[in-house]
matplotlib code that plots the C-alpha trace (Angstrom):
import matplotlib.pyplot as plt

x = [56.3, 53.7, 51.0, 48.7, 45.6, 43.3, 41.8, 41.1, 38.2, 40.4, 41.7, 38.1, 36.9, 39.8, 38.9, 35.2, 36.2, 38.6, 36.0, 32.9, 31.9, 32.1, 30.0, 27.4, 27.0, 26.3, 23.8, 22.1, 21.8, 20.1, 17.8, 16.8, 16.2, 13.9, 12.1, 11.5, 10.1, 7.8, 6.5, 5.7, 4.0, 0.2, -1.2, -2.5, -5.7, -7.3, -10.7, -11.3, -14.4, -15.3, -16.9, -18.6, -17.8, -20.6, -22.2, -24.3, -25.8, -27.0, -30.0, -30.2, -33.5, -32.9, -34.3, -31.7, -33.4, -30.7, -27.9, -26.4, -23.2, -21.7, -19.8, -17.7, -15.9, -12.4, -10.4, -8.0, -10.9, -12.2, -8.7, -8.6, -12.0, -10.9, -8.0, -10.6, -12.2, -12.3, -11.6, -15.3, -16.6, -16.7, -16.4, -16.4, -13.2, -12.4, -13.0, -11.0, -8.1, -7.7, -7.4, -3.9, -4.6, -7.0, -5.9, -8.0, -6.9, -8.5, -9.9, -8.3, -10.7, -13.2, -13.6, -16.2, -15.0, -12.2, -11.0, -10.9, -8.5, -8.9, -6.1, -6.6, -4.6, -5.3, -9.1, -10.1, -13.8, -13.0, -11.9, -15.4, -17.0, -14.6, -15.2, -18.9, -18.3, -15.9, -18.5, -21.2, -19.0, -18.2, -21.8, -22.7, -20.0, -21.7, -19.6, -21.2, -24.8, -25.5, -24.7, -26.5, -29.6, -29.8, -29.6, -32.2, -34.6, -34.1, -34.8, -37.8, -39.2, -38.8, -40.2, -43.3, -43.7, -43.4, -46.1, -48.4, -47.7, -48.5, -51.8, -52.6, -51.7, -54.3, -57.1, -56.1, -56.6, -53.8, -51.8, -50.6, -47.3, -46.7, -47.7, -45.2, -42.4, -43.3, -43.4, -40.0, -38.7, -40.2, -38.5, -35.1, -35.6, -36.4, -33.3, -31.1, -32.5, -31.7, -28.0, -27.6, -26.0, -23.6, -20.8, -22.0, -20.7, -20.6, -19.7, -19.7, -16.3, -14.5, -12.2, -9.0, -8.9, -5.1, -2.9, -1.1, 1.6, 4.0, 5.9, 7.9, 9.8, 10.7, 11.8, 13.8, 15.6, 16.3, 17.7, 19.8, 21.2, 21.9, 23.6, 25.7, 26.8, 27.7, 29.6, 31.6, 32.3, 33.5, 35.7, 37.3, 37.8, 39.5, 41.7, 42.8, 43.6, 45.7, 47.3, 50.3, 50.9, 53.2, 51.9, 48.3, 47.0]
y = [28.5, 31.3, 31.0, 33.7, 34.1, 34.5, 31.5, 31.6, 30.0, 27.2, 26.4, 26.6, 24.1, 21.8, 22.0, 21.2, 18.2, 16.8, 17.2, 16.5, 13.5, 15.6, 18.3, 15.8, 14.2, 17.6, 18.5, 15.1, 15.3, 18.7, 17.6, 14.4, 16.3, 18.8, 15.9, 14.1, 17.2, 18.0, 14.5, 14.5, 17.9, 18.2, 19.0, 22.6, 23.5, 26.8, 28.3, 31.8, 34.0, 37.6, 39.2, 42.6, 44.6, 45.9, 49.0, 51.4, 54.3, 57.4, 58.8, 62.6, 64.0, 67.5, 68.9, 67.1, 63.7, 62.1, 62.8, 59.8, 59.3, 55.8, 54.4, 51.3, 48.9, 48.7, 45.6, 46.3, 46.3, 43.1, 41.5, 42.5, 40.9, 37.7, 37.4, 36.7, 33.9, 30.7, 32.3, 33.0, 29.8, 30.9, 27.4, 23.7, 22.8, 19.9, 22.2, 25.0, 22.7, 22.3, 26.0, 27.0, 30.7, 33.4, 36.2, 39.3, 41.3, 44.4, 44.2, 46.8, 49.5, 48.8, 50.1, 47.7, 44.2, 42.0, 38.6, 36.1, 33.1, 30.3, 27.7, 24.4, 21.3, 18.0, 18.4, 20.4, 20.5, 22.1, 25.2, 25.9, 25.1, 27.4, 30.3, 30.1, 29.9, 32.9, 35.1, 33.9, 34.7, 38.1, 38.9, 38.1, 40.4, 43.2, 45.9, 44.9, 43.9, 46.9, 49.4, 47.5, 46.8, 50.4, 51.8, 49.4, 50.2, 53.9, 53.6, 51.3, 53.8, 56.7, 54.6, 53.9, 57.7, 58.4, 55.8, 57.5, 60.9, 59.6, 58.2, 61.6, 63.5, 61.6, 62.8, 66.5, 69.1, 69.8, 66.8, 65.9, 67.6, 66.6, 63.0, 62.9, 64.2, 61.7, 58.8, 59.8, 59.8, 56.4, 55.0, 56.4, 55.1, 51.6, 51.7, 52.9, 50.2, 47.5, 48.7, 48.4, 45.0, 43.1, 40.9, 38.9, 36.7, 38.1, 34.7, 31.4, 30.0, 28.4, 25.4, 24.7, 20.8, 20.8, 21.3, 24.6, 23.3, 22.2, 22.6, 19.4, 19.6, 23.2, 23.1, 19.9, 21.5, 24.7, 22.9, 20.7, 23.8, 25.3, 22.1, 22.2, 25.8, 24.9, 21.8, 24.0, 26.5, 23.6, 22.2, 25.6, 26.0, 22.6, 23.6, 26.9, 25.2, 22.5, 24.6, 25.7, 22.2, 20.2, 16.9, 17.5, 18.6]
z = [-23.1, -23.0, -25.7, -27.0, -24.8, -27.8, -29.6, -33.3, -35.1, -36.5, -33.0, -31.6, -34.2, -33.3, -29.6, -30.4, -32.5, -29.9, -27.1, -29.1, -27.0, -23.8, -25.5, -26.8, -23.4, -21.7, -24.5, -24.3, -20.5, -20.7, -23.5, -21.7, -18.5, -20.2, -22.0, -18.7, -17.0, -19.9, -20.1, -16.4, -16.6, -17.0, -20.4, -20.6, -22.5, -23.2, -23.9, -25.1, -25.0, -25.7, -22.6, -22.2, -19.1, -16.9, -18.2, -16.3, -18.2, -16.3, -18.1, -18.2, -16.8, -18.1, -21.3, -23.4, -23.5, -25.6, -23.3, -21.5, -19.4, -19.6, -16.7, -17.4, -15.1, -16.5, -17.4, -14.6, -12.1, -13.6, -13.3, -9.6, -9.1, -10.9, -8.4, -5.7, -7.8, -5.8, -2.4, -1.8, -3.2, -6.8, -8.1, -7.1, -5.4, -7.8, -10.8, -9.3, -8.7, -12.5, -13.1, -14.2, -15.0, -16.2, -18.5, -19.5, -22.5, -23.8, -27.3, -29.5, -30.6, -27.8, -24.3, -23.3, -24.4, -23.2, -24.3, -21.4, -21.8, -19.2, -19.0, -17.2, -16.5, -18.3, -18.7, -21.7, -20.9, -17.6, -19.4, -20.7, -17.4, -15.5, -18.0, -17.3, -13.5, -13.5, -15.3, -12.9, -10.0, -11.3, -12.0, -8.3, -6.9, -4.8, -6.5, -9.8, -8.8, -6.7, -9.4, -12.1, -10.0, -8.7, -12.2, -13.5, -10.7, -11.3, -15.0, -14.5, -12.0, -14.4, -17.3, -15.1, -14.4, -18.1, -19.0, -16.4, -17.9, -21.4, -20.1, -18.5, -21.6, -23.6, -21.3, -21.3, -24.0, -26.4, -25.3, -28.8, -28.6, -25.0, -25.8, -28.7, -26.5, -23.7, -26.2, -27.5, -23.9, -23.2, -26.3, -25.2, -21.7, -23.0, -25.2, -22.3, -20.0, -22.6, -22.5, -18.8, -18.0, -15.9, -17.2, -20.2, -22.9, -26.4, -27.7, -25.8, -24.7, -27.6, -26.7, -28.4, -28.4, -28.9, -25.8, -25.7, -23.4, -22.4, -25.7, -25.4, -28.7, -28.5, -24.8, -25.4, -28.3, -26.4, -23.4, -25.6, -27.3, -23.9, -22.8, -26.0, -25.3, -21.7, -23.0, -25.4, -22.6, -20.4, -23.2, -23.7, -20.0, -19.9, -22.9, -21.3, -18.0, -19.7, -22.4, -20.5, -18.9, -21.2, -22.4, -21.4, -24.8]

ax = plt.figure().add_subplot(projection="3d")
ax.plot(x, y, z, "-o")
ax.set_aspect("equal")
plt.show()
């Protein structure tokens, strides 16, 4: 006898009750497998720090002594440099082996700061040590040091020339106005020089003492739920295959 191909809610509930042991076994198998994998996985710890990107400021030498042009290294460029970390001896091999990942996220509302999150395996203190080593490694990259050092030398040279001009203006007649202008220039140069920097910490790496992964309870529950859904699907498949065979239901 042909039966309708659709299954109502009442019939579905009856199928689940009849095959509940099969469904529970599948769910338990998936949950236990997830639990075993999570227990065998390393604990993950994270440290976070706020880091300033390199900043090189080109001081204008024209009549507008307050005009500056700021050049920043972007977070994307920083991320590309971070990918090289460890290949060129950026950290001790044993410490580097604990590194699980580095993420760089721009701070909203700022074009000069990013939040660096370092994730390590099993050793929480290694997260702080690796954060410091990564910044040290980035600071030593030629692409960073050359631009910062060249700008500092240029500003220091111009500052020295300004100091010499101030000394000369004191000796000459009518040097008061020129001296005031030169002293203003020296102040702006000193302020600009103070803003030229490589990578640097805005705050020291902060360690979260609690492991961030694996999330054993959540993943076990999700896999058990997945197993239950597959168990129900298997029970329905068994029911549909046996429905038209007399004496099998």
